[in-house]
N, C-alpha and C positions, 0 to 999 in steps of 0.2 A: 366756313367763310369762303367768300369769293375773292380770289387773289390773282393778281397779274404781276409777272416779272417782265420788265422792259429793258432791252439792250439795243444800243445803236449799231454795234459792230459784229455781233455774234452770227456765225454761220450755223444755224440750227437745221438739222441735227448733226451735220457732218463736220463741224469745226473742231478745234483743238480743246485746250484746257478751259477756255471761257465757255464754250458750248457745253462741255461735259459738266462743268459746275452748275450751270443754269438748269440743265436737264435733271441732274441728280437732286438739286434742291426742289425742283418742281415735282418730280415723280415721288419724292419722299413725302411731300405735303399732300399730293393726290392720294397716296396710299393711306393717309389718315382721313380720307373722305372729304377733303376740301375740293372745291371747284377751282382749278388752277389753269391759268393762261400764260403762254409765253408770247410776247409781242416783239417782233423784229422787222425792220423795214424791207429787207430784200431776201428773195429766194433765188438760189443760183441753179436749180434744176427745174425744168418745166414740170408743171403739175398743179394741183389745186392749191389755193392760197390759204386754205384752212384745213387742218388735219389733226386727228387725235392720235398721240403717240404715248403709250404707257399711261393712259388715263389723263394726259395733259393735252389741252387744246392749243395748238400752235397757230398763230396768226402772222402771216407774211403780208407786207404792204403791196408788193408787186414782184414779178419775176424780172431779173436783171442779169446781164453778163458781168462778171467780176470787174472788167476794165471800166464799166460805166460808173461804178460807185466812187471812183477816185477822181472824177472831175469835180469842179466846184459846184456845178449844177446837181451832180449826183449826191454830193454831201448835203446840200440844202434839201433836196427831195426826200432823202431818207428821214430827216427830222420832221418834215411835214407829214410823211406817211405814218411815222410812229405816233405823232400827236393825234392824228385823225382816228387811228385804230383805238388808242387809249380812250379817247373821248367817247367812242361808241360803247366801249365796255363800261365806262362810268355812267353813261346814260342808262344802261341796262341794270346798273347796280353793282358796284365794286366796293368791297370792304377795305382792301389793302392794295396799294401799288408799290412794288419793290423796284427801285432803280438800280441797275447794275453799273457801278463805277462810272457815273455819268458826268460829274463835274457841273459846270455851268449849264450844260444842255438839259439838266434836270429842272431848271427854273420854270420854263413854261408848263411842264407836267406837274410841278408842285402847285403852281397857281391854279391849274385846271382842277387838281384834286381838291383844293380848298373850296372851289366853287361847288363841287358835287359831294362835299363832305366825305371824301375818301381819305383814309389814313395813308401816310407815305413813309416808307423805309428806304434805306440805301444799303446796298451790298458793297462794302469797300474791300477790294481784293488786291490793290496795287497802289503804287505811287507813280508820279511822273517826274522825270529828271531830264535835263537837256544833254544831248551828246556833245562831244568836243566842238564840232562844227555844225550846229543845228540849222535846219532849213527854216524858212518862214512858217511853213505849215506846222512843223514840230513846235516852234515857239508859240504859235497860236494854241495848239493843243495843251501845252503845259500851262499857259496863262489861263485858259478856260477852266482847266482842272483846278488850279489853285484858287481862282475866283469862286468857283463852285463851293469850295470848302467854307468860305466866309459868307457867301450870299445864300446858299441853299442848305447846307448841313445843319446850321443852328435852328432851322425851322422845320426839321423833319420830326416824325413821331418816334422813330427807332433807327439806330445805326447798327448794322452788322459789320464785324471786322474779322478778317481771315487770320490775323496775327496779333500778337501782343504789341508789336511796333505800331500798327495802325490803331489798335484799341487805345493805346496811350495818347496817340496823336489826336484822335477824336475826342478824348477826354479833355484835352486842352482847348480845342477850338469850339466844342459844343458840349460843355459839361452838363448842361441841363437836359440833354437828349439821352434817353436810355440806350445802353449798348449791350450787344450780345456777341460773344466770340463764336464764329461759325467757321470751323476749319474745312479742309477739302473733303467734300462728301463723295462716297463711292458705293456703288451697289456691289457689296462683297460677293453675293451669290453669282454675279455675272462672271466672276473670275474662277469659278470652279470648273476648270477646263480638264476634260479627260486626258489621261496621259497619252492615249493613242492619237488624239488630235495634235498635241504638242509634238509628238514624234513625227507626224506627217509634215509638220512645218520645219522640223529640223532636216528632214530629208529634202524638202522643197528648196531650202537655202544651202544645201550641201554641207551641213554641219553635223552629220549623223553621230560621229563619235568624238567630236571636239568639245572641250569645255568652252562655254560660250558666255561672253559678257555682253549685256544688252543695254543700249542707250536709246530712249524713246522720246527725245525732246526736240529742241530747235537749235539752230546754229547761232542764235544771238550770243554775242561775246560773253554777256554776264551769266549765261547758262553753264559755261565751263566746258564745252565740248573739246576745246583746244587743250585744256588741262588733261582730260581723259586720254586724248590721242598721245600726248607726251608721256603719260603714265604707261600707256600700252607699248610705246617705243621702249621704255625702260624694261618692261617685262619681256619683250621680244629679245632684247639684248642679253637678258639673263637666261635665255633659252627656254622660257615658259611656253608651253604648247596651249594655245587658245585661239578663239575667233572672236572678233568684235562685231556685233550686229548693230547697225544703225538704221533707224527707220524715219519716216516722216519727211518734212520739208528739208531737213538737214541733208538727207541722202540725195536730194536733187540739186544741191548747191555746187557749182563748178569749183569755187574756191576751196571747198572741203576736199574734193578729189585731189586738188593740187597739194594740199597740206598732207593728205594721206600718203601720196607718192613721195613727197619730199622727206617724210619720216621713214620711208621704206616699209610701210605697212600694207602695201597693196594686196599681198596674199593673206593677210590677217583679217582684213575688214570686209564685211558683207553689207552692201547698201541695198535696202529693199525698196526704197521709194515710198510713195503714199500707199497706205493699207486701209482697207475698210475697218470699221470698228471691230467686227468679229475676227478678222484676220490679225488685227493689231493685238488683241487680247491673247489669241492663240500663239502669236509669235513671242509675246512676253513669257508665256508659259513654257516656251521652248528654250528659253535662256536658263543658264545656271546661276548667274549673278546679274543683278540689275544695279545701275549706277546713276546717282544724282550728283553730278560734279559741279556744284555752284562755286563761283568765285566770291571774294569779299567785296560786296557792292551794296549800296543802299537798296537797290531793287530787290535783292535777295534777303535783306533784313525785313523788308516790308511785306513781301508776298510769301505765300506758303505753297509749295508745289502740288498741284492737283495730281500730277503724275506720280508723286511719291506715295500718295494714298493708294493709288492703283497698284504700284509696285508691291506694297505691303499686302494687298488683297490677293496677289498671286501666290503667296507662300514661298517666294524665292528669296535667297539671301541678298542683302542690300549693302552697298557701300554708298555713303552719303557725306556731303560736306557738313560740318558742324557750324551752321550759320542760321541766323533768324530763330524761328520756332522749332527747327528740326530737332535740336537736342532736348526739347520738352517731351517729345514723343519717342525718340530713338535713343537708346542707351547702348554705349559701346560694348560689344560682345554679349549683349543680352538679346536684343532684337535686330541688330545691325552692326556694321563696323563703321565708325565715324573717322573722318580724316579732316585735316586742316583745309579750310576753304582756299581754293586757288593754288594748292601745293601739290604738284605732280609726284613728288617723292613720297609724301604721305599717302596719296591715293594709290600709288604703285605698291607700296608696302601692304596696304589693306587688301588690295586685290590679290597679291601673291599669297597672303595668308589663306584666303578663301579658295583660291585655285588649288592649293595643296592640302586642304582639310575638308573632306566631304562631310564628315560628321558635324563640323561647325556650320557648314552651309545648311544642312538639314535643320539643325537646332534654331539658327537665326530665322530660317524661313517659317517654321512653325510659330515662333514667338512673334514674328512680324505679322502673320495673318491674324493672330489674336489681337494685336494692336489695332489692325484695321477694323476688326469687328467691334472692338470696345470704344474706339474714338472716332472713326471715320465713316461708319455705316450710315448711308443716307437716311434711313428711317430713324435712327437714333438722333441724328442732327435735326431732322424735320420735327421731331417731338419737342426738342428744345425751342425751335423757332415757333412752333405752334403755341407753346406756353406763353412766350413773350408777346406774340401777336394778340392772343386772346386776352391777356391781362390788360394790355394797353387799350384794346378795343372796348372792354367793359368798364374802364375807369372813367 
């Protein structure tokens, strides 16, 4: 089959969870001998606007500087660029178009697909909620997203859902459209990092002989980094010897540094800043414990962490909040330690258990890697997708 995945906001290939999910789904399908395209409006590094990565052809509309896309003109332009590129692919013959979490912006592409007799699916990975004091732009995003559920979703040929929460929601608003659960895909082989490489990164960050807790997410409040910091403070007050490794955009946030200093954790925390994909994986492998500290929030009920699938693939012990679909895959003291969402006392207790028990860390790491291979490997997920796409196409 000839398949295209379209996304309005993804920074391919260097973005975070969104980019990783799209790439993993695409490379999984390409490994099954399908012709797969990823279409995104903007490329942020100079270079060709069409490139093959891991058997997938990436199409960028144009090169742009990040600041340019946040203007009203930039937002309109990216929709036009996406439409034009998709139209070219459809003229050449496209079997499936998969819209990534697009809301009402998927309507023009749905109408275009109907014209060219192309089937359309949607990858539903999140929900939209307003903050306490939403901006006009945020309000428009949420309204567009909700309208898309009622105007676009019922007329699709297939809906993918990353969680049971979203699968149940889709069943209510579009019961006639087939649905498939598609959890977070990961290339488990990519996380087979030699111990020597991990040791080099421990040396690089000055954590040679320290037990290390790793957080590889964002600073958004619902992600729970503040909870992790408070749990780390409790551990430090108890005399536990550890280092807390924080990477990504969280490490570049001035407010985070203020919180770290206010908690007296300056000597415990290592902030790496942005890391390339290869360095990020190696740094994960350098940690002893990986943490997914979600709070109790609708966004965490609806989404499923792409990062958690990657954590499992590393074979490291994991502490995670028991929220959303996480307890469907993680069982306490079997392949992870679970704690109450948003509860720093519960998280501190789980972390202390792992800091003090090397044998349990090893056991959970091995069982976690088995979980990644059985449930989240991108080729296994791609086969399930292929089956649904093929059945609907032939019907």
